[in-house]
Phi, psi and omega in degrees: 000328179297318181293323179296316179297321182291321180296321180297315182292329176299317182292326183274348192258017186274081172235123188256144174241120186253119179246023186299333182267004184236159175208154175248107182063230182267004178285147178206151174292133179078026182305324186272357182300121178087352182271352181229040182064231178268000182286134174259097188293329178292324177291324178296314177298320181300323178300317177295313186294319181297318179298319179294319181296319179293332174287324186207095182298343178291353175306328183296316180293321181299313186284325173301316179293320180300315181293318179299312182294331176287309187292333181280356179234110180065014178084178185279078186234012179064021179294336180291340184279344188286133174280161177149156186292338179231027180281173180304328180302332185274352179291144185309313180297342182259000184295333180260004177288140179223173179110001181301318184292335177291318176294322176303315183295318179295320179297315179300321181293317181286327177295325179296326182268334189204078186293140172071021184245317188266127184280155175292325179299317177294323182295327175298314181295317180296314182296320180293318176303315183295319181287328175298318177296315180296331180279356181097010184270009182088163180248133176236154179280128178269126173277136184237175184121007177289154171240162186272143181285160181257354185236133173218107185226132180301328183293344180275351187278114174219109186235145177295132182268171183291345181261007181297146178282163180298314177299322178294320180294318179301316182295320182293318180288322177300324179298338178262008179083017181255138181281171177302315181296318179296323177300311181297321178297314181294327177289351172295348172299343177287002172283356171228165177098184185228163171229143175282147181304328181300335180279343185236359183300324181296327177290336186268332190228332186209062184291123180049039176062029179270347185077007180229163180289165178298118181293344181279350183274137176304125185303324180294316177296320178303315180297320178298315183289325180294327178286330179279332184235066182299154189296331185243032181293145177267350178243134180275089182293171177238156174227150177292136175294330176254112183277005174281110186295345181271350185217045181289346180239021184244124175285116182202173180276010173297336176304315183287325176297316180290326175299317180293339177267011179063038179242022174294139184275306180277155180302315182295327178299309183292324182295330178301327183277352181241337180288130182297344179284336185235342185304317179299323180292317178299316179299317180297314182291330180298333183247007186277141176266349185254021181307313182304317180294317181289324176295317178300319179296319179293324177294324176295319178294320176301315184289353180259002183292125170052036184287153172259132181221177178064243180258006180286153177059217182200176170251106185294144172284322175234136181291344184268358181206144174287155181295336185263000000 
């Protein structure tokens, strides 16, 4: 059934975003064209990613999170992939990040065809683009030409958390060169994935130490979540970020529609729909027909944060270790 659902979203998701005439720094669409003989490295990587997605559609949420966590620390340089006792992987916000083995598989496939040419940083961007498309979120052109970073340290990891306020989130995204609208678009990634009950229990039972649930949450949703996340549970259950049972693995603007209905799961999700700084953007996207194109453009902007190009960094032989 997973494969059938994925095939359906593939058929519905063919909306293309073309950035062939634009570039961010030294990044460009088709950077690897002609650099590997007749080998199409993006197509090789796509074969690996597509097979993984059909096995497990939750791959889309995993890779979106992986790219976000990489790009928000030292830029999009694949530093999150490096193993080590004090690498970025070991930082608390990254302990639940997954998808590393998917990038490993894609790297092995392209290395077999074209050794020492394709960066791990580019593979993260390519893989994420491919699963977004497979999930029904539209297809956007990925600009490539990134090189891999030489530093990965847990002390460098500082990421906005799910309880962050809207003004704090705006400041965090602005620090990376992203606008308010781009921030709201990127948070549309919350139309897929899960959240652990520990992140939302305060909203269900003791919102802001009132001893009562968050009054902004839809009562019907509140009852569903309270049964899934009882107050004294010994297991930290999970809930879908998108409570629409027809689209838990589909990138779409239903995220904004549910937020407007007070059915946002995380605090930041719901606050986007009530804060005057973001509410107009959420309203617009809830009714927008061009969400896939706009989401793709925001992902391209995310993927250009702090990139290394030219002779900077390196092309790792293994994504899990620097060459040096």
